[in-house]
N, C-alpha and C positions, 0 to 999 in steps of 0.2 A: 448430420450429427447435430449434437445439442447446440443451441445458439448460446452465445456468451455476450453479456453486458459487461462493459469496462466502465467502471465509474471512477472518476478523477475529482477529488476534492481540489480547490484552487484557492488562493489568496494572495493577490498580487503578483502573479506568475508571468506576467507578459514577457520576461525574459527567455522563458523555457517553453511556453505551451506549445508553440507551434512545432518546435523541435520533437517533441513529445507525441504530439497528434498527427503530425503528417505521416509518419510510418504505419499509422494504424489505419489508413484510409482503405487499403486492399480488404480489410476486414469487413468495412462496411458494405463493400461490394459483394461479401459472401454471406450476407445476412446478419452480421454481428452487429452490435450498435454500441455507440460512444456517448457517455454522459457525463457533462462537466457539471460538477455542484459547486457553485461560487460562493464564498462566504463574505461577500460584498467589498471585492476588489475595488480599489480607487485607481489604477492604473488601467491598461488596455486589454486586460487578460480576456475579458468576454468579447470584445469585439475581434480580437484574433483568434478566439476558439469558434465562434459562432459558425463559420463555414465548414469546419473541420468535425464538428460534433452533430449528434442526432438531436440530443437534447441539452439546453442550457438550463441550468436551475439557479434561482436566487434564494439562497438560504440562509440560515441564521449562521454567524461564524462559529467554527468549531469542527474539527476532523471528523469526529463520530457522527454529530448532527448531519453535517454535509454527506458523509457516505450513507447514511441511512435515508436521508432524502433522495439520492441519486437510486439506491436498491428499491424504494418503493416506485420510481418511475420506470425501473426497468423491465423489460418483457423476456429477456434471455432466462434459459433454464439455469445457465451458471453465472455467477458474478464474480467479477475480477477487481479489485482495488488496487489502483494504481495512483502512485504520488505523482505530482505532476512535474518533477525532476528525473523521470526515471523512464528508461527505456527498455523496452520488451526485446528478447529474442525474436527473429523472423519467424520462428514456427511455435510461438508461445500458446496459441489457441489448440493447435494440434495436439501439444504436450498437455496441456489443462483437459482437453477432451479423453485422452488416453488414459489419464491418471484418476480421473474423476468416474471411471467405470469400476475402479475397485475401492476408491476412497471416497470420503465424503467433502473433503477440504485438502488445502496445501499451499506451498509456497514455492519460490524459485531460489536458488543460490544468488549471491549478490555480488557485483564487481563495483567498485568504488572508481568514479571517473578518473580521479587524479593519478599523476604518475609517481608520486613518491612511492619509494621502494617498501616503506614501512607500512603503506596502506594495504599492500599485498598480505601482509600478516594479519592486519586488521580483519580484512575480507575472510581469511581462512578460519579465523577464530569466531567470526560473526556466524559463518555458515556450520562450523562444527558445533558451536554452542546451541544453535537452533535445532540441528539435526539430533543432539543427544538428548534434548530437554523437550522436545516436541511442541516449542514455542516459536512462532514466527513474529518477525518485525514487520511494520507497515512498509518498509524500504523493500521487503522481499516479495511483493504484491501477492498478499493473501487472496485465494481464490477458494469457491464455496458453492456448492448446491443452493439455489436460491430458496427451494423448499425447507432446506435445513436452516438457513439464515434466517427465514421469516419465524421458523418455529423456536429458534433460540430470541426472537425479539431483537435481532440486529446488535449492532455495536451500543455498549453502555455509555450513556451521555455523561462522559468524563473527559477534562480537558487535556489530559494525557493518560498513557498506557492503556488505551482503548484497545490496541493490537495485542498487549499481553492478555487483557482481561478475555477477550474472544477468543483466543488460542487456548486458554485453559478451559473454556467452556466447549469448544470444539472437540477438545481432546476427549471428553467424557463419550463422545461418539465413535472417534478412530483417532489413530496416531495420523499426523499429517503427511500427504505425499511431499517428498522432498525432492523437488527436480533439480539435477545437478547442472543443467544448463542455466548459465548465467544470464541476468538482466544487468544493466548498468544504471547505477543511480548516482546522483551528484554528491561529490565529496567536499562541497562548498563548506558546509559547517565545520567539518574537520580540519580544513585548511583555514579557515579564519579564525576559529576558536584556538587551535593547536591540536594535534593529534593526541598527544598524551593527556592534555586537560580534558580532551573530549571523552577519551576512554573513561578517565577517573570520573568525570561527571556521569556518564551513562551507568557505571556500575553502582556509583552512590544512588543513583534514583532507582536502579532496579532493586538494590538492598533495600532502600527506604520503603519501596512500595511492598515488597515482600514482608516486611516487618510491620507493615500495617499505615504508613503515612498516606495521608488523604491524595489523590491525584491533584485536588487543586493546590495543595501545598507544593507538590513536586513541580507542578507547570510554572510555579514562581522561580523555582530554581533553573529550570529548564531555559526560561527567557532571558 
């Protein structure tokens, strides 16, 4: 089956990176590769990741830049972009290989790690919004054939909304494969900032982006 390169952008993810990388080690044994693209971490992210990855890249900070750097290093036929605080389902690669036989790109349904009941509703709305719109978020682990990714010029070098931007461009080629099997991503931002406040912030950013606000301005709000 076609090989998969897993590209993980990191910045000060020492608390999460081992938990993310360790379950992926069996995939390395099967001929897939793991690429960590670090944006200048000041903690132990690189040292912890080094024995658990095939390539460690030191790139300019910025998720789009980091993922593009990782994709340039990749040798796999398929690319999977994974956040450093996200855990893939055990059969993720098999699901990607199966779905990319008929689609050119896709994403997973998401589950937030927290236990608060309201987060289950948030997950449901995130997954349905993505399914209806054909737009994927980075938390959903976007995957794509490397040939198409290269053809599109990769991620646009913007500080925010790079996932929305590439989803729109990928949609011109096909609707995404929407894998119902869930990955688990950290709910730390939701819990630290507040669930309702985070929902309002996310919708505010998306609407502003839709109406033409520059990503540089949105990034300042997001921080």
